[in-house]
C-alpha positions, -999 to 999 in steps of 0.1 A, spaced: -700 -514 433 -687 -540 459 -650 -543 461 -634 -573 443 -608 -588 467 -573 -587 453 -563 -623 451 -538 -624 422 -528 -599 394 -517 -604 358 -495 -577 344 -503 -566 309 -482 -541 288 -503 -518 268 -489 -502 236 -498 -498 200 -494 -536 195 -514 -546 225 -545 -525 230 -576 -525 253 -594 -546 226 -567 -572 227 -569 -575 264 -607 -576 262 -605 -606 239 -583 -624 264 -606 -618 294 -618 -654 293 -582 -667 294 -573 -645 324 -605 -657 342 -597 -694 335 -561 -689 346 -575 -677 379 -563 -642 385 -586 -617 401 -573 -585 386 -556 -573 354 -526 -551 364 -524 -525 336 -493 -506 326 -500 -468 323 -530 -462 302 -528 -424 300 -519 -404 268 -482 -410 261 -457 -400 235 -465 -414 201 -456 -450 196 -446 -454 233 -437 -490 240 -444 -488 278 -466 -458 286 -444 -442 313 -437 -411 291 -471 -396 298 -479 -364 280 -514 -359 294 -524 -374 327 -560 -363 322 -567 -384 291 -567 -421 283 -544 -429 254 -564 -429 221 -538 -453 206 -548 -479 231 -585 -475 224 -593 -443 244 -619 -440 271 -645 -460 253 -621 -489 248 -610 -489 284 -646 -489 296 -654 -519 274 -624 -537 289 -634 -528 324 -670 -540 318 -658 -573 304 -636 -579 334 -664 -571 358 -688 -594 340 -661 -621 345 -659 -613 382 -625 -597 378 -612 -562 383 -584 -539 372 -556 -520 389 -538 -491 372 -501 -482 371 -500 -444 377 -470 -421 372 -471 -390 395 -434 -383 394 -428 -373 358 -442 -366 324 -429 -371 289 -414 -340 273 -398 -333 240 -415 -336 207 -448 -318 203 -473 -338 224 -471 -324 259 -493 -293 259 -483 -282 294 -446 -284 285 -451 -265 252 -470 -238 272 -440 -234 295 -416 -231 265 -439 -205 250 -446 -183 281 -418 -192 304 -422 -189 342 -454 -169 336 -471 -199 321 -500 -213 340 -483 -246 337 -449 -236 350 -459 -248 385 -462 -283 371 -425 -289 364 -396 -287 388 -376 -260 370 -349 -237 384 -357 -204 366 -329 -186 385 -304 -201 360 -319 -187 329 -340 -202 301 -352 -238 302 -324 -259 289 -334 -285 262 -307 -311 258 -322 -325 226 -297 -316 199 -275 -342 183 -247 -317 178 -236 -283 191 -261 -255 185 -236 -236 163 -232 -266 140 -269 -273 140 -275 -237 128 -247 -239 103 -261 -271 89 -296 -257 86 -309 -284 110 -331 -259 130 -361 -246 112 -388 -220 119 -422 -233 111 -458 -219 113 -479 -245 131 -513 -234 118 -533 -260 138 -518 -249 171 -516 -212 163 -479 -210 171 -446 -204 155 -421 -231 165 -385 -238 161 -381 -274 150 -352 -298 152 -363 -331 138 -392 -342 159 -385 -316 186 -407 -285 186 -404 -254 208 -429 -225 204 -414 -190 201 -423 -165 229 -450 -139 222 -427 -110 215 -408 -130 189 -441 -139 172 -450 -102 174 -417 -93 157 -425 -117 129 -460 -103 125 -447 -67 123 -422 -78 97 -450 -93 77 -471 -61 80 -497 -75 104 -497 -47 130 -529 -56 148 -520 -92 152 -485 -82 164 -501 -59 190 -522 -88 204 -492 -110 207 -471 -83 223 -498 -79 249 -492 -116 259 -456 -108 267 -462 -88 298 -499 -87 305 -521 -113 322 -522 -146 304 -560 -150 301 -572 -180 281 -595 -158 259 -566 -135 250 -543 -164 240 -571 -179 219 -577 -146 202 -540 -141 195 -538 -176 180 -568 -169 158 -552 -137 145 -520 -156 138 -539 -180 116 -557 -152 99 -524 -137 90 -507 -168 78 -493 -152 46 -477 -125 66 -461 -150 90 -448 -172 62 -433 -141 45 -416 -131 76 -402 -166 82 -388 -166 47 -368 -134 56 -355 -150 88 -334 -176 69 -298 -179 78 -279 -191 109 -271 -156 123 -307 -144 122 -320 -176 137 -293 -176 164 -303 -141 174 -340 -151 176 -332 -182 196 -312 -161 221 -344 -144 232 -365 -174 241 -377 -190 273 -358 -221 262 -323 -229 250 -314 -258 228 -281 -276 237 -262 -307 226 -274 -337 246 -240 -350 254 -228 -319 271 -261 -304 281 -265 -327 312 -242 -303 331 -264 -273 323 -299 -288 330 -322 -267 351 -352 -291 355 -355 -322 375 -357 -354 355 -366 -391 361 -332 -404 370 -310 -393 340 -338 -394 313 -340 -359 299 -372 -367 280 -390 -373 314 -394 -341 334 -401 -342 371 -435 -330 383 -442 -310 414 -470 -333 425 -466 -319 461 -484 -288 448 -522 -293 453 -531 -281 419 -506 -304 403 -517 -334 424 -553 -327 414 -546 -326 377 -524 -357 377 -549 -377 397 -582 -364 385 -587 -392 360 -574 -423 380 -592 -412 411 -623 -407 391 -621 -442 377 -617 -456 412 -646 -437 426 -668 -447 396 -660 -484 403 -642 -491 371 -608 -495 388 -601 -513 421 -566 -501 429 -536 -481 419 -499 -489 416 -477 -458 422 -446 -457 401 -413 -444 416 -427 -433 450 -392 -423 461 -389 -396 434 -416 -375 451 -408 -346 475 -429 -361 503 -439 -397 498 -457 -400 531 -478 -368 525 -485 -380 490 -498 -414 502 -520 -397 528 -535 -375 501 -540 -403 477 -557 -425 503 -580 -397 512 -591 -394 476 -596 -430 467 -611 -441 500 -603 -471 523 -613 -499 499 -591 -492 469 -558 -510 470 -526 -489 468 -492 -504 460 -460 -484 459 -430 -492 438 -405 -490 466 -371 -508 466 -363 -517 501 -328 -520 515 -316 -550 534 -337 -552 567 -355 -520 557 -392 -521 564 -419 -503 545 -428 -471 563 -462 -469 580 -479 -452 550 -516 -458 543 -509 -483 515 -514 -520 510 -478 -528 504 -450 -527 478 -446 -541 443 -426 -569 459 -390 -568 447 -379 -577 483 -398 -609 481 -387 -617 446 -351 -615 458 -358 -634 490 -371 -663 469 -342 -661 445 -316 -662 472 -330 -696 485 -318 -713 453 -282 -699 454 -256 -722 471 -234 -699 491 -203 -720 488 -207 -722 451 -212 -685 448 -180 -679 467 -161 -702 444 -174 -682 414 -165 -650 431 -129 -662 435 -128 -669 398 -140 -635 389 -113 -619 411 -88 -637 390 -104 -621 360 -99 -586 375 -130 -580 396 -117 -558 424 -130 -550 459 -161 -561 477 -197 -553 467 -199 -522 490 -167 -508 475 -177 -514 440 -212 -500 445 -197 -468 461 -174 -464 431 -203 -468 407 -225 -444 426 -196 -418 427 -192 -422 389 -228 -417 380 -232 -387 404 -202 -370 387 -213 -378 352 -251 -380 352 -261 -357 380 -237 -328 380 -266 -303 379 -282 -318 409 -250 -317 428 -244 -281 417 -279 -270 428 -275 -287 462 -242 -270 466 -257 -236 459 -285 -241 485 -259 -253 510 -238 -222 504 -268 -201 511 -276 -219 543 -239 -219 555 -237 -182 547 -266 -175 571 -256 -199 598 -218 -200 600 -203 -182 629 -178 -154 622 -183 -157 585 -164 -190 586 -186 -207 561 -173 -238 542 -163 -232 506 -183 -244 477 -156 -271 470 -159 -285 506 -197 -285 505 -198 -302 471 -173 -329 483 -194 -335 514 -227 -337 494 -212 -360 469 -197 -385 494 -229 -384 515 -250 -394 485 -225 -421 477 -226 -434 513 -264 -434 518 -272 -471 524 -308 -472 510 -327 -453 484 -337 -424 506 -348 -410 539 -382 -394 546 -374 -363 567 -399 -335 568 -393 -311 597 -374 -335 620 -358 -369 614 -373 -398 633 -352 -426 648 -351 -447 616 -340 -417 594 -315 -405 620 -299 -440 620 -296 -440 582 -282 -405 581 -257 -411 608 -246 -444 591 -241 -425 559 -222 -397 576 -199 -422 593 -191 -438 560 -186 -405 542 -162 -393 569 -138 -421 560 -133 -404 526 -133 -367 537 -108 -346 555 -104 -311 569 -130 -285 558 -150 -311 538 -155 -331 570 -166 -299 588 -190 -292 560 -204 -328 564 -211 -321 601 -231 -290 591 -251 -309 565 -259 -336 590 -275 -310 612 -296 -296 584 -308 -330 573 -317 -341 608 -335 -309 616 -347 -288 587 -375 -273 609 -394 -246 592 -364 -230 575 -372 -228 538 -336 -232 527 -330 -262 549 -362 -278 537 -352 -272 501 -318 -288 508 -333 -319 524 -359 -323 497 -334 -321 469 -310 -344 488 -337 -370 494 -346 -368 457 -310 -374 447 -300 -404 468 -326 -426 451 -314 -419 415 -278 -423 428 -286 -458 441 -307 -467 410 -282 -457 384 -251 -465 404 -262 -499 418 -290 -512 396 -278 -498 363 -241 -499 367 -228 -523 394 -253 -550 385 -241 -550 349 -204 -548 356 -198 -573 385 -210 -606 371 -202 -633 396 -235 -652 392 -258 -632 369 -290 -644 385 -282 -626 417 -278 -592 400 -314 -582 402 -335 -551 410 -338 -549 448 -309 -574 454 -281 -571 479 -249 -585 464 -232 -588 498 -258 -614 508 -265 -633 476 -278 -665 493 -300 -672 523 -304 -703 545 -338 -719 550 -339 -708 586 -331 -672 577 -357 -673 550 -384 -683 576 -373 -655 598 -374 -629 570 -409 -640 559 -422 -637 594 -405 -604 600 -411 -585 568 -437 -602 547 -467 -580 540 -499 -598 533 -510 -571 509 -477 -566 490 -474 -580 455 -451 -610 449 -436 -609 414 -410 -632 399 -406 -612 367 -416 -576 359 -411 -552 331 -380 -539 350 -363 -571 361 -328 -578 347 -337 -613 338 -368 -634 336 -376 -658 365 -368 -690 345 -335 -675 333 -326 -668 369 -338 -703 379 -314 -719 354 -285 -696 362 -288 -703 400 -278 -739 392 -243 -727 384 -238 -721 421 -244 -759 427 -219 -770 400 -192 -742 402 -163 -765 395 -179 -778 363 -188 -743 352 -153 -729 359 -137 -758 341 -160 -753 311 -153 -716 309 -116 -722 311 -118 -746 281 -140 -721 262 -116 -693 267 -88 -712 252 -108 -726 223 -126 -693 215 -95 -671 217 -93 -673 179 -127 -657 176 -116 -625 194 -102 -592 181 -66 -601 173 -51 -568 184 -64 -565 219 -82 -598 226 -115 -580 231 -139 -586 248 -121 -587 282 -124 -616 307 -153 -600 327 -174 -594 296 -166 -628 282 -180 -644 314 -211 -623 309 -215 -637 274 -212 -673 286 -236 -669 315 -261 -651 293 -260 -678 266 -264 -705 293 -293 -686 308 -314 -683 276 -300 -712 255 -310 -717 227 -311 -681 215 -310 -661 183 -279 -639 177 -300 -607 174 -314 -611 209 -279 -615 224 -266 -586 204 -293 -563 217 -288 -574 252 -250 -571 252 -251 -536 237 -273 -525 266 -253 -544 292 -219 -531 282 -232 -495 281 -249 -497 314 -218 -512 330 -198 -481 319 -165 -500 321 -156 -502 284 -185 -483 268 -215 -462 278 -246 -446 265 -231 -411 265 -197 -422 250 -201 -455 231 -169 -473 222 -178 -485 188 -147 -507 184 -151 -525 217 -189 -530 212 -183 -544 177 -156 -568 190 -180 -579 218 -210 -585 194 -189 -601 168 -175 -625 194 -210 -634 206 -223 -639 171 -194 -661 162 -201 -683 192 -236 -689 178 -228 -691 141 -193 -699 129 -181 -735 123 -150 -729 145 -174 -726 175 -192 -760 168 -174 -775 198 -184 -747 221 -221 -749 210 -221 -787 215 -207 -783 250 -231 -755 259 -261 -775 246 -249 -806 266 -246 -786 298 -280 -771 293 -296 -805 287 -278 -819 318 -292 -792 341 -325 -785 323 -347 -807 344 -333 -791 376 -338 -756 361 -374 -765 353 -379 -778 388 -364 -746 403 -387 -726 382 -418 -745 394 -406 -743 430 -402 -705 428 -437 -703 413 -452 -724 441 -436 -700 467 -449 -670 447 -484 -683 450 -484 -695 486 -463 -670 506 -479 -641 524 -488 -616 497 -505 -612 464 -490 -631 434 -482 -609 404 -478 -627 371 -460 -609 344 -474 -611 308 -466 -644 293 -445 -657 321 -470 -684 330 -451 -703 303 -416 -713 309 -396 -686 291 -359 -676 292 -358 -638 287 -335 -610 295 -339 -573 304 -362 -550 284 -368 -549 255 -363 -586 254 -389 -592 281 -414 -571 260 -414 -593 230 -448 -604 217 -466 -631 236 -480 -662 219 -515 -659 234 -530 -685 211 -506 -712 225 -514 -702 261 -551 -703 255 -549 -737 238 -528 -753 265 -550 -739 293 -580 -755 277 -562 -785 264 -550 -818 279 -527 -820 308 -497 -832 286 -496 -800 265 -458 -796 268 -431 -787 293 -435 -749 286 -470 -751 299 -461 -770 331 -458 -737 350 -492 -725 336 -509 -756 350 -492 -751 384 -504 -715 384 -540 -724 375 -541 -751 402 -528 -728 430 -549 -699 419 -579 -721 421 -568 -731 456 -565 -694 466 -600 -688 453 -614 -718 473 -596 -709 506 -592 -671 505 -591 -667 543 -560 -690 546 -540 -669 520 -553 -636 534 -549 -643 571 -531 -676 575 -502 -675 599 -468 -686 584 -455 -716 603 -420 -729 595 -416 -767 594 -386 -790 595 -382 -811 563 -346 -821 559 -316 -806 541 -324 -786 510 -362 -786 515 -382 -756 525 -415 -764 542 -441 -743 559 -478 -742 567 -503 -714 564 -529 -720 592 -562 -705 602 -573 -725 632 -572 -762 625 -572 -758 587 -545 -747 564 -522 -755 536 -488 -773 537 -461 -763 512 -427 -780 506 -403 -772 478 -367 -784 471 -341 -757 469 -311 -779 460 -307 -805 433 -296 -832 458 -327 -827 479 -348 -844 452 -333 -877 459 -346 -902 484 -374 -896 509 -387 -863 523 -400 -861 559 -418 -831 573 -420 -829 611 -456 -820 618 -489 -837 628 -519 -837 605 -552 -855 607 -559 -850 570 -537 -844 540 -552 -836 506 -524 -831 480 -531 -804 454 -496 -806 438 -470 -833 442 -475 -868 455 -508 -884 451 -506 -898 486 -486 -888 516 -477 -913 544 -489 -898 577 -478 -908 612 -482 -893 646 -450 -873 642 -447 -864 606 -453 -869 569 -432 -889 545 -432 -890 507 -407 -894 478 -386 -862 474 -387 -865 436 -424 -857 438 -418 -823 452 -431 -796 452 -459 -805 475 -489 -783 482 -517 -799 503 -547 -788 522 -543 -801 558 -565 -804 589 -553 -809 624 
């Protein structure tokens, strides 16, 4: 099947409430909007009722809850008939575990390290049974309260220990013991043979069949096993060990996705594991049903470069591959055989254009008065240090053990650093690492050496004596692991730790606790450079833009929707007004706070006000859900592991009172007035961002529903149901179908332009243009033909006349002014008619 060029994507979120059939019905809408490809969230078999699909339990099956293989094929056929394609989000780093749905995981629990599936998961068996941190209390209390139950799972042919929805199969010799107690000697013998003999599929099937045939004996034996002491003795002899989830994080012996214990890391670097995980998506690509793949969390893999090489060899040169890679400031995508990233670097580049640096600094000074301490780098380091100690103690401990092993072999005269020194060096090095990770295999290249040396220099400022000496040793190992297996293991584990440290420390801690201007706190952002000049923007696009990378404005992972950020950015243009308003509100709303301690504190009160401004008007339940997540992610006054019920209640009661009680009528009136005053500018900023998304080098990626103006927050707020009927009606209806649809009309017009002039958007050079203060202008040219783009990035820029310094023989406006005055030296038009997008000829 001929390849369908990737022109623009539309992200859909499949789950039980939005299936393949729902997407199939909407294919005419997607076609009329103008996207070339549907960009699908993971479609593989996931945990029951999964809202997102990233908790895959079977990479080799399409989720039956979404419509199964037949439903997916119907959707693909409908897209192809409409001239469109589909790209899939694949998840090679981890799988959903817990419950009773992941057959491979259950097999490992049943047969331990001898399981044929043990190689799939990154488990450290040297530390004993597989730790399952799924209990809501200590094991002793769960046993005493009769919360753990032995059950015969007839359909699976297993005996399991169950705790709520969690199921773990007993090992063969425990099943044999039960069968002997029930008088089923032959069946017991068959199960005992599985304990030490080869695990042949036919033998396992035969043993399960015998277990079913002796169901009465099993049930009788289970009845005699009642009581906490007997069950505790049985549990002590399993390949798994249940522990309390709050304390079990320190005992874990399997790699997770970040800190999510229900997502276990996969060893996709193993050829057999790679084949199993990719057999289905690669097959769909080769068959022509799928045009490309989006790789989730590429930095979690042991060897991202080797992975990309292998994946490219399987799907061929024509399929598109995009990697979810968060780039650091001035960090370029490595030269892997992929089409580009999922585009967070461009999202933030666009957002920074609309932040006034002087206004941001004024807001920052106000936050310092509220108790915000240190600069962004210091706060991020503190947050990373906190999460490494509390969320990743197991990973630090394992790395320390490997380091001790290496040091014991290599230290001269037996003068190896102590475990304490090595642990301190590892911790501070992970804190100091400036980007998500390095990509060292046998030797560090220049880019990785620079990153490692930069981290070492920063870590040295916090380490002394033996810990500093240990750091020097670790630097040598990291720079040159060679073919030493211990050094290679250390480097692999270190590289798989720095990413989670950054993600959880920066994105999921610092970005929730240091609210200066909430719109800047975004995935892939850099808080020390919250704004960018037009000239620097031009340079960044020319230096780092990838024509094949996606360009999103909202995603399922963004902290706020694009229109929420667009409105919030305006606060940097009116900082004095905002600060004065907040000062009034704090005095007026003091009576709504907890009387004893004036909770919430000043920093969280600012978060409440900015959040309300960003999404006004808003229902109390939406704010309550968001604030609960925000305060726990921030880990200042509460957390997921140790929620402070009193503080959270005070915070939510305060926010609800602001929206409901008569005493806050004055506040609500002022907030509504401020939103009305700035609403037109927020709408204009949103349209301007959309124009840039659709005209800069790259592939526009539109998030489900965001073609309408919508003010949303982080998930699950950004996963709320989409009113598809309204979007279909406005796309087919008259041009005056409401302000919410203005962005939809802009998207349709520019996607139509991309379809008419594909070579300009695929190959056109980016040419910066002068257009006056507060106006960004550029051309995309292929020879004498191209497009001209001009957008305002400041409120004041929309007043008066705009003049672009360039010569053009023809100017055909697609958006903006109906006519443009042309002279030999430039173009002039009313600035209020911006944004301008025009086809030009020279």
